[in-house]
N, C-alpha and C positions, 0 to 999 in steps of 0.2 A: 490405465494406472501408470503414474510416472515411475520410471525405473530409477533405482539409486544411481547417483553419479558414478560410483565405482564400477557398476555393471556396464554402464554405457562406455566408460573409458576402456574397459577390458575388451569389449566387442569392437570398439573403434580401433584399438591397437591391433587386434587380430585381422581386421579388414585392411588396415594399412599394409600389414605384412603380406596378405593375399594379393593386394593390388601390386605391391612391389614385385612379387614373384611373377605375376602375370605379365608385367611390363618387361621383365628380364627375358621371359620366354618369347615375347613378341619381338624384342630386339634381336635375339638369337635367330629367330626364324625368318625375319623379313629384312635383315640388314642388306641394302643394295650395294654398299661398299665392299662387303665381304664377297658378294657374288662377282662383282666386276673385277676385283683384284685377282681372284683365282681362275676366273673364266668358267662358264657353264657349258660342258661338252655333252650334256644329256640330250637325248632325242627331243624334238620340238613337242611331241605329244606328251612326253613325260614332264617337260617344263610347264606346259599349259596346265596339266593336272596338278602340278605342284603349286602354281599360282592360284588355282581355284581353292586348294586346301588352305593356302595362306590367307586368301580373302575370307574364307569361312571362319578361320581362326580369329582374324581380326574382328569380325562381327561378333563372335562368341565372347571375345575378350571385352569388347565395348559393352555388350549386354550385361556381362557379369560385373563389370566395373560400375555400371549404372545401378544395378541391384545393390551392390555393396555400399554405394554412397548413401542409401536411405538412412541407416543408423547415424551416418555422419551428419545428415541434416537434423536428425533428432538431437544429436549432441549440441549442434549450434543452436537449435531451438531452446534446449534446456539451459545452455549458457546464457542466452539472451534474457531469459526470465530471471536468471541468477544475477545479472549485472545490476549495479547500483546506479540510480539516476537521481541527480540532485541539481535542480535548475532553480535559480533564484528569480522570482518574478515580482514585478512591481504591482502595486494595487491597480486593479481593473484590467490587468493584462490577461491574455488568453492562455489556457492550458490545453494544448493540442493532445487529444487522447488517441493513441495509436491503436488501430484495430488488431495488431498482431498480439497484443497482450492485454487489452482492455475489452470489455464486453461489447462496447458500442463505439462507433466512429462519430464523435461529436465534439463539442467544445464546452468545457465547464469553466466558468469564470467566477472570481469573487466580484461582488458588485462595486462599482466606483462610487466615490463619495457623492457626486452630483446626482446619481441615481437614488441613493439613500435619502438625500435631502429632498428630492422631488417627491418621494414616497413616504416621507416622515410622518404624515398625518394618517396614513393607512394602517389599519390593524391587520397586517398580513400582505402577501404578495399574490399575484395572479397565478392560477394553475399550480402545477407541481407534480414531480415524479421522483422515483427512487432509482438510482443507477449504480450498479456495481462497477468497480474499477478493475475487475479481473474476470476473465472468461469463467463462467459458472462451472462448466465441466472440469476445468483444470483445478479450480480451488476445491471442488468436491472430491476430486481424486487425491489432492494433497491432504485433505482432511482425513481420508481413510488410512493414511500412514500413521495417524495417532501420535505425532511427534511435535505437536504445537506447544509453544512455550507459554509460561504463566504470564498473566496480565501485568504483574508488577515488574517483571523483567522487560517486557515490551515498553512499559511506561518509563522505566529508567533510561532505556536507550533513546526513546523519543525525546525525553527532556534534554538529554545530552546533545542530540541533534539540533534542537531548537535553541538551546543556550549558546551553542557554538556560533550561532548567527545573530545572537543578541535579539532574538524575536520574543514574542509574548505567548506563553502557554501556561495558564495559571489554574489552580484548583478552583472549583466552582460548586455550588449547590450542595448536594449531600456529602460529597467527599471533603468539602471544606469544613462541614460540621464534624465528620469523623476525625479529621486531623486535629481539631481543637478539643472535641469532647472525649473521644476514646483514645486519642494520641496514637492512632495507628489505623491502617486500612484492613488489617486482618486480626481476628481474635486469636490471641496466643494460645488459649486453652483448647479451643475447638478446631483451629486451623481453617475456619471459614471466614470469608470476606464479610465485613460489616454490611457492605452493599453488594449483594450477590448478582445484581443485574448489570451494573455499569459503573464506570469511573468518569466523573464529570469534569470537563475542562473548558475554560474560556480561551479563545485564540484570536489574535489580531488577524486582519485580512491577509497580511503578508505571510503569516504563519500557516493559514489555511492553504494558500497557494503552494507553500513549500512542503507541507505534510502530504498533499496529494502526490507529489513527485517522489515521495519515499516508499510508495507502495511496492515496487519491485524488490527493494531491500527488505521491507517488512515481510513480504511473502517468502523470500529465500531464507532469511535468518530465523524467522519465528513461526512460519506457517500461518500467518495472519493476512487478511486483506481488508478492504474498506468499501464503503458505499457512500454516495453523496445524495442528499436531498436537494433537488434542483427545482427552482420555481419556473413559472411559465416563460420568463424572460431568459432562462438558462443561467441564472445566477445561483450560486451555492448558498444555502441557508443553514446547512447542518451536515456534519460528517460522523459516521460511525465506523470504528475499527473493530474487527472481530476475528476471533480464532476460527480457522476453517474446520477444526475438529468439532464434530457434533452440530455443525451449522447447516441448515437447509435454506437455500435462498428464497426470499420472498420480496416481491416488488411492491411493497406497501410500507407506509410509515408506521413503524412499530418497534418495540424493543427487540433486541437480538437474542436468539437462543443458540448457545454453543457451550462448550465445556469450560469456558472462562467468561468472567464478566467482560463486557465490551468496553471500549473507550469511546465516549461520546464527546465530540468537539463542537462547542457552540461558538460560532463566529461573533465577535463583538467589535463594533466600529464606533469611533468618536465622530459625531456629526453636530453641526450647529443647529440648535432648535430654540427659537424665540430669544436669540441673543446669548444663549448659554451653550457650552460644550457638553454634550450628553453622550455617554457610552451606552450604546443600544445592543442588546442581545438580539441577533437577527432571527433566531428561532423562537425564543420565548417572548420576544418583543417587549422585554422589560428594560426600563431606562434607569441609569445611575448617573449622578454627577461624575464628570471625568475624574475629579479628585478622589472619589471612592475607589476607583480602579487603579489609577496611576498616581505616582510611580509605583511599579510593582516591587515586591520585596522577594529576596532570594533566601532560601534556607536549605541546608543539607540535612537529610533525614534518613535514618536507618529504620526500615519497616520490617515487621515479621512477614516472611514469605518472599522478600526481595533478595536476590543474590548479590546485590551491590547497593551502594548508597544512592538515594534518590536526591537529585538536585532540583528542588521544587521552586515554584513561583507562587506567591500569594498576592491577592489584591491589596492595595494600600490600606483600606479601611475594612478589613474582612469581618470584624466583629459587628460593625454597623450594618454591613450588607446582610449578614445572617439574621440580625434582629429585624431588619426591614422585611426580609423574605419569609421568616418563620416565626417571628415573635420570640417566645422562650425556646430557643434552640438547644439549651442545655438539657432539656428533658426529652428522652427518646419518644418519637412519634412516627406514625405511618403517613402523616400528611406530606404532600409534595409542594414545592413552591408554585404559587399560582402564576399564570401567564399574564402578561401586560401589567407588570408591577411598575409603580413609579416611586422610586426611592429618592429621598432628599438628603 
């Protein structure tokens, strides 16, 4: 179980003091300059015995110092996980996943445009697997602290991070409907989310690359982590961000179970198909004219359950998109958007 930072700091301070005291004792006991200046007139046997004691003392001091350094390593380990990482990556560039804080040593990438064009006629990609971007034992221990933050606070922070880079991360699917129909993400009367499973977002490829790099900050600040759905060519098709509280890891494509709705990020890329620019959802494999998605629209919104203003992004023609995907979206329904939609 991860110890609180204050506890580690207290122990670290105590050990620093112990080490300092040990070093002072060592200097007082074995200083050669002090011996040479005063002269040592003790019998040789007594001098030899004294040297043996000093040698034993030095060994004991070294051993104790090594033992006391273990919590220092823990502190450095904890601080490393707490550090923020923000690396701007170009489309198609590699994201090197470090084994010291990710579950696996591999490379996740967003697919380059030429790959998407070459596979534009296929309904899906070869193979596939689900990979967490955090050591499972660590995020399960973090979840036991029960201090994970609400999804709307995570969402507000995430939007600020993306907007600061002028990247694309916009409302999609069910949450686009709730924004327009209920005018909120949470029921003011019941305090429950309208969508208790997840919050849906479309993201450009550069945004997907950037969001991956935010995992250490996401884990430290909010107690959340994420997992990627990767195809057989090691390209990302889908991201899920989830609270570690109440979450049990599963290595299969499914909805996330935790104490908060997850944030689901659908990569969307603009590719040329039959002479037209098409925005394709890489997970749902639905196509939209580029003009339906871009240029994106920005709106500031105060939602029930959010501790600060949400700086949202909306698709350019969001009403047309909802009509294409759902038909009469103004009437509540349990139907989900079909896959492989072709909107015009």
